[in-house]
N, C-alpha and C positions, 0 to 999 in steps of 0.2 A: 450671840452676835447681835449688834445693835441694828434695829430696823430703821432705815432712813425715813425722814418725814414724808417724803414722796416716794413710797415704796413701788417695787416692780409690779406688785399686784394691782395698785391703783393705775399705774401706767398702762398695764395690759387692759384693764377694764375700760378706762377712759379712751384709750386708743381704739379699742374694739368698738365701743359705743359710737365714737366719732365716725369711724369708717362705715358702720352700719347705717347711721343716720344719713351721712352724705351719699352713700351708695343707694340707700332706699329712696331718697328724694330724686336722684338722677334716674334710678330704675323706674320710678313711678311716672316721671315725665316722659322718658323714652318709651316705656312700656305702653303708656296710654296712646301715644302717637302710633307706635308699631301695631298695637292691637286694632286701633281704628283704621289705620291704612291697610292692614292685612285683610280685615273684614270687607272694607270697601273695595279693595283690589279683587278679592274673591267674588264679590258681587258683580264687579265690572266684567270679570272673566265669564261669569255665568250669563250675564245679560248679552255679551257678545254671542255666546252659543245660542241663547234664546232668539236673538235677531236672525241667526242663520236658520233656525227652525221656522221663524215667521216668513223668511224669504222662500223657504221650501213650500209652505202652504200657499203663499201668494203665487209663486211660479207654477205650482201644481194646478191651481185654478185656471191660470192662463193656458196651460197645456191642455187641460180638459176641454176648454172652449175651442182651442185650435183643433184638437182631435175630432171633436163633434162636428165642427164645420167642415173639416176635410173629408170625413166619412160621409156626411150628408151630401156633399157636393158630388160624390161618386155614384149616387143613386141613379139607376137607369130611368126611373120614373121622372126625375127632375130633368134629365137629358132629353127625354122624349117630349116633355111638356114645353121646353124651350124651343125645340125644333118645330113643333106644331103650333107654337104660340098660343097654347091653351093654358092660361095661367091660373084660372079659378080653382080647379081641383088641387093643384100642387100648392097653391097658396094656403088652402085650408089644412092640407097635410103638414106643411112647414109650421103653421101656427100651432098645431097640436104638439109638434116636436119642440117648438120654442117653450111652450108651457111645461112640457114634461121634463125638459132639461134645465129649467129655471133660467132661461135667457130673457133679457129685456128687449133685445133687438135681434131679428133674423130676417134679412132682406136679400133680394136678388137684383143684380143689374144686368144690362145687356153687355155685349163686348165693348161698348164705348163708355161704360160706367154709368149709364142712365138707369135709375131705379125703375124696375118693371114690376116688382112684387115687394110690398111692405106688409109683413104679416100682422104687425100690431095695429097698423092704421092703413087698411087696404086702399082707402080713397086717396092717399097722398103718394103719388108716384110721379115719375117724369123728371125729378131733380137729378142733376149730374154730380156723381161722387168720384169722378176720375182723378180729381186733384188730391183726394184723401191719400196719404202716403201708404196706408195699409192696403187700401183697395188698388192703388197704383201698382203695388207689388203683385197682387193677385192678377191684375190685367196682364202682367208679364209672365203669367203661369207659375207663380210662386206662392206657396202657402205661408202666410205670415200672421203673427199674433203679437200684440204689444198693448201696454196701457196707453190711453189717449184722453185728452181733454176735448169735449165737444160743447159747442155753444147752445144756449137756450133755443136759438132758431132751429138748429138741427133736432133738438129734443122735441120741440113742438111738432115736427113732422111725424114723430113717432107717437104723438098723442100728448094732450095737456096733462094727463095724469103723471106721465113719466117726467115731464118738464117741471111740474110742481114738486115731485119727489126730490129732484135734484136741487131745487132752490133752497138755500139755507140762510137764515138771518145771522149776521156776524155779531157775536156778543163780546162785550168788553172783557179782556183777559189780563190779569196781573202779569207784569214783566214782558208783555208782548210789545212789538214795535207799533208806533202810531200809524193809524190808517184812517182815511176818510171814507172808505167803502163800508156800506152798511149791510149789503146783501150780496151773496154769491149765487149766480144763476147758471153758471156752467156746471158740467158734470164730468167726473172721471169715469171712464169706461174701460173694461178689459175687453179688447176687441180682437177678432180674428177674421181673416178672409181667405177664401180658397177659390181657384179657378174651376169652372165647370167645363170639362172637355168632352168632345165626342170620341168615338173609337179611333178616328184619324188624328187625334191630338189637336183638333181645331177648337179655338176658344168660343164657347157658346154664351158665356157670361161669368159673373162672379157671385158667389154666395158669401155674405158676411153677417156676423152676429156678435153679440156682446152682452156684458152684464154691467149695469150701472152700480158704482161703488157707493155713491151718495146714499146714506141711510141704509145701506146693505151691510149687516153685521156678521155675515157668514164667515168671512176670512178672519176678522179680529177675534170673534168668539171661539173659533176653532183653535187659533193660536193660544188663546188664554186657557182653554180646556186641555190642550195637548201639553203645553209647557208648564203652566202653573196649577192646573187641576183644581181650580176654584178655591185656593188657599186664602184665608183671611187673617188679619192681625188687628185686634181691637176694633172689630166692626168694619174695617177697611179692606178692600181687595188688595192682596199682596202684589199680584202681577196684572199688568194691563198691556193692551196693544191698540195701535191707532194707525189709520191711513189718512194722510193729509192731502188735500188739493192745494198746492202751493203751501201756505202756512196755516190753512184752515182745516180743522177736524171735520171730516165728512163721514167717517166710520170709526167708531171707538167704543171701548167699554170702560174708559175713564169716567168716573162719576163726578158731578158737581155737588154743591152744598145741598141741593134738593134731592140728592141720590138719584139723579137722572143722568143719562148719557150726555157727556159734555159736547154734543154736536153744536158747531158754530163757534166754539172757542178756538183760540189761535196759539201757535207755538211761541215760546219765548224768543225775544229779539236775538239773544246770544246764539241760540240753536239755529234760528233762521239765517243769520249771517254765515255760520259755519257750513250749513248743509245746502241751503238754496242759493246763496251767493257764491260760495267758494267750492261747492260740489264735493265736500269732504264728509266723512263719517264723523259723528259726534258721540263719544262714549264717556259720560261723566254724570255727575249729579245735576239735576235740572228741576226747576219749579214747574210742575205740571198741574194746571188749573188751580188747585188749592193745597197741594202737598209737595214735598220734596221727594224725588224718585232717583234711583240709580238707573240711568237711561241709556239707550242706544238708538241713534237715528241714522238712517242712510237715505240718499236721494232716490226717488223713483224717476226713471227716464223713459221717454217715449221712443218711437222707432228712429227718430232723427237725433237721438242722444241728447235731447233737451230735458232739463230738470222740470218735472211737472208736479212733483209732490214729494212726500216723505213717508217712509215706513218706520214705525216706532214700536219698541217694546220697552217696558220699564218695570222695576220692582220698587216697592215702597222702601224708602231709606230708613224710616224710623225703627223697624225691627233690628237692623244692624247697629244703629246707634245705641239702642237700649241694651243689646247684647254686650257691646263694648263697655258701657257704663257698669253693667252687672259684673263683668269680668274684672274691671278695675277695682270695684268696691270689695269684691271677694279677695282679690290679690292683696289689697292694702290691709285688710283685716288679718289675713293669714301671715303677712310679713310682720305686722306689729306683734302678733302673738309669738311668732318665732323669735323676734328680737328679745322680748322679755324672757322667754325660756332660755335663750342662749346666755343672757347676762347672769341669770341665776346659776346655770351650770358652770359658767366661767368663774364665778366667785368661789365656788367650792373646789374647783379643780386646779386653781393656781398653785396651791401648796404642793400638790403631787407632781406638778410640772417642773417647778423651778429647780429643786434639788437634783432630780434625775437628769435634767438638762445640763447641769454643770458637769456631771460625770460623763455624759455623752460627748460634751465639748472636749473634755480632756482626752477621751478615747479617740476622737476624730483627729486630734493633733498628733497622737502617736501613730495612728494608721497612716496619716499624711506623710509622716517622716519615714515610713517604710517598715515599721514594726508590725508585720502581718500576723504575728503570733499573739498579739495583745488581745485579751478578752474583756468584755464589759460584764460586770456583775449584774445579773438579772434579779431585781427585787420586787417586781410587780408583774401582773398579768394583763395590764391594759396596753394602750398604744405605746407608751414609753417602754414597757417591758418588751413589747414586740419589736420596737426600734432597737433595743439592746440586743435582742436575739438576731436581728438582721445584721448588726455589726459583726457579731460573732460568726454568723454564717457567711459573711462577705469574704473573710479570709479563706475559708474553705472553698468557696466558689471560685476564687482566683486561681487556686491550684487546679481545680477541676477544669477551669476554662483553658488552661495551658494544655492539659491532656486532650481536651476536646478539639483544640486547634490542630493537634497532630492527627487525631482521628479523622477530622474533616478533610485534611489534606489527602489522606489515603482514600477516603470516600470519593473525593473529587476526581482523583485519578481513575478510579473504577468507573465513575459515570462517564468520563471522557472516552474510556475504552468502549463502554456500551453504546454510546452515541455514534462512535466511529463505526462500530459493527452495524448499527441501523442504517447509516449512510451507505455503507457498502451493499447491504441488502437492497436498498432502494435503487442503487445504481444497477445492480444485477437485474432488478425487476424492469427497469427502463430498457436495458439491453434486450431482455426477453420480449418486451412489447414490440421493439423494433424488429426483432426476429419474426414475431407473429405477423406483423404488417407485411414484411417481405414474403413470408410464407403465403399470405393471402394473395399477393400479386402473383406468386408462382402458381398457386392453385388456379387462379383465373387463366393464366397462360396454359396450364396443363388442360383445363377444361376446354379451352379453345382448340387445342391440338387434338383431343380425343373426340371432338364433335364430328369431324369428317369420318373417322373409322366407324363411329356409332351409326352414322347415316348409312354407310355402306352395309353394315350388318343388318340394319333395319330393312333396307331395300331388298337385299338378297333373301332375307328371311321371308319377306312378303311374297317374293317371286316363287320360292320353293313351296310356301304354304298354298299358293294358288294352284301349283302343278301337282301336288301330292294328294293322294286319295285320303279322304277323311277317316276311312276305316283302318288306316295303317297305324301301328303303335307310335310312329314318330310325329303324328299330326298334333297331338296335345302338347308334346315337348316343344315343337316349333311355335305353337301359339304362345306358350310361356316365354320363349325367347323373344318373340315380337313384343309381348306385353312388357317384359322387364327391360328390353332395349329401349322401348318408347319411354318408359319411366326414367331410365338413365338419361335419355336425350332431354326430357323435361327438366331433370335436375341440373344438367349441364347448362341448359338454356337459362334457367333461373339463376344459376351461379354467375353466368356471364352478365345477365341483366343487372344483378346486384353489384358485381365487382366493377363493371364498366357500363353503367346505364347511359343510354343514348340521350342526346340533348332533345328536349321537346320540339316537335315541329308545330309551331303555334299558328293559330288563326282565330278569327272571331267565332266563338261557339256559344250556344245556348245550353246552359247546364241542364235544364229540363229535358231537352232533346237527347243529351248524352245519357242521362239516367234512363230515359224511356228506351233507348237502343239497348242498353245493358239489360234492362228487364225483358225486352222482346227476345233476346237471345236465351235467357234463363227460364222464362215462364213455360217453355215447351218441354223442359226437362222433366223426367219422371219424379225427381226429388221435389218438384214444386206443385204436384197435382193436388195436394191437400193443404197447401199454404195459401192463406188469404193475403192478397197484396192491397194495402191501403195507400193511395197516392194523395198527397197534400202539397201540390206544386203552387208556388207563388207565381202568378201569371205575369207580373211586371218585372221579372228579373232582367237586369241589363246583361248584354253579352260581354264575355270576358275573353282575353287573349290566352289561349291554352292549347295543348295537344289533346284533341278529343279522343284519340286512340288510347293514350296513356290513362286518361281519366276514366274511360270506359273499362279498361282493364282493372283499375282500382275499384270501381263500383262493382264489377262482376266478382272480384275476390271477396269483398265485404258481403255481397248478397249470398254467395255460396257458403261462406262461413256461417251466416245467420241461419240459412236453411239447414245446414248440417247440425248446428247447435240445437235446432228445434226438432231434429230427426224427421223432417218432412211433414210436420203437423203443427200448425200454429198460425200466427199472423205476423206480417212484416209491414211496418209503417214507414213510408219514405216521405220526408217533408223537406221542401226547399224554401229558402227565404233569404232576406238580406238584413244586416244589422241596421240599427237606427242611424249610424253615421254614414250609411250608403257606401261603405268602403270594403265590406267583406260579405261574400255570399256563403251560406252554410247549407249543407245537405245532411239531414239526420236519417240514420237507418236504425230503427228500433224493432227488436224482435221480442218474442214472448218465450224465449228459451230459458234454460235453468240459470243463466247468469254466469259470470266469470269470477272465480276465487281471486282474492287480492294478490296472492303470490304468482298466479298465472298472468293476471292483468299487467303486472310490472314487467313481464318478459315478452309480451305479445309481438313486439316489433323487432325482436332479436332474430337474426338470420339462423335458420336451421332449427329454431325452437317450434315444436308442434306437440299437441296433445293427442293427435290422431294415432291410430295403430300403424305399425311398421308397414311400409308399402303403400299407405293411403295419403301421404302428404310429405312434402319436401321441407316445410318450415320456412319457405322463402316468399310465399304469397304476400303476407302483410309487410314483410321487410321491404320487398320491391315496391309495394303500394306506398309505404312511408317514404321511400326514396323518390318516387314520382311526385308525390305531393310536395316534398321539400323543394324539388326542382321548380315547382310552380309558386314558391314562396308561401305555401299554405301549411296547414297543420291537420293532424288527425288526433282526435281525443276519444277516449273510451270512458263511458259512464256505466257502471254495472255493480250489482250486488248479487251475491249468490241467492238464487231462488226468485229473482225479480226481473229477469231479462237483461238485455244489454242494449246500449245505444252507442253507435259509432258516429262521430260528428266530424265531417270533413269541412274545413274552412278554406276558402280561396279568395285572394284579393281581387277586387274589380279591375284595378289597374295593375298589371303584373309585368315584371321584367324577370325572366327565368334566371335562376342561379347558374353560375358557371363554376361548378365545383372542381 
């Protein structure tokens, strides 16, 4: 056969080469952008997370100051000192606390906001701070904390040393906005204030304190250590964090060309416009002092929601750019080698492809015309041979497919029958559940009806027991009748309470008083003689709207169960408190018993479930308690491990509207 001048082999090779080159160029261009954008996108996602961590550290420091000021304001010694107007001893004590807890400011005002104690500079008092927004909140008996900018004049009242620490020379910074200002004398401070109240909730004054952020690297260095763990790239810190006063770096671990902290440098104009002017977050690449970083900036706001600065975290961009370049070089080299290898293989494989392909084309035409009995001759064991085998197998598979369709039809009918059977069983189960619900109502009705006869039996048995001689053989039998009748009456009572619990008769109650009443009832019992009761009541619990009788019954049930679990020997710790949101009161009952196995814990609140011996429990106590707490919109939780004791936690809302089940 005459070979054409421009043979199929050449066409295949040239076409293949053209496709590879064209695809390779496009792939390199798109791949380069994709890899770069992917790496930068991942870096931006990470820096978002890093910024959240930075806010956590920042807010944690604010909370620490707030908590310290709040707790210190509650000191009895401070209250007595303000009442007696004896300021010198308490001033020395507060100054020691200020140094111990690393505060720059810790002062006290009178009820009008006039400073009466200034621990850092005792000689400077008498200035009125009532117009300060944070102190104004405290004068309204509210504990408040927030970042704030204070002037040099106020800093000088705390001492020249603090004012000089806050003062920062403004240095020229590339890409920053133009400014005529050469020096910043104000300071950013994390400030908290708390009212000082007497026992009658009368305002005696305000305690306020704070930490100056200017040249204070505690927060930024902690963010750097926690998030970036001191990683470096070619001698540069990989991650940095900064706190800005407006657009000025006042606390940072970004280094300048002299390898010193870049205090006094400014943020770029682009970032300043986005964050300070428009109040938006900025997450993108940015020029920071002398390098490009993947950055995240968010505004810092004061108590009046005014933007006073910026919180920043950033990662050096160069490692990601270098990685992208290395990946692209590696990818280009591998692609080039692969193209050469493919061309060589293609050259030697074209002969083995062309002839078998013609035979396969002929076979496909016959199969397409409907001749499923046609077979292709298999002459090789490579892909072409495999393709020929696939053609031969295809006709066999078509016959098998028809048979399978018939089988699937039968299987589908069987599955429909099975599903129908399952639906019928589910319907029967629902009908049975409705029957059980009706049976529960019937049981409650029967319990109500037999309650009166039981009462009669109990009364007459008591009367006969009082009249009969103790030496008669019937005396013990009558005692058993009275005991078992009493037990039946308790079971009926519990059943009625569970089936038809009465609505709570609510009034304002103090949970500590309710717990104490429940304890006073139980502490005299023989079972409690060798049990140590530890009370940890929160003294400032607000009163809640509740049925004290029902809550008392719940607490008694839990206390009895704890005592029985400890077999009358151990310790029971009762703790009351309120959650941080001031919306939920909790009561913890922790015993030192053997704990509750997991399978038992999951069934504790089921009615009639009990682990006690027959005749010693109805299994309704915790079920009724759970019902009462639900009526109060509360919850009961159990925390226990075998061998480690148990804790029952009752939670009740401060503002409660009883459920109408």
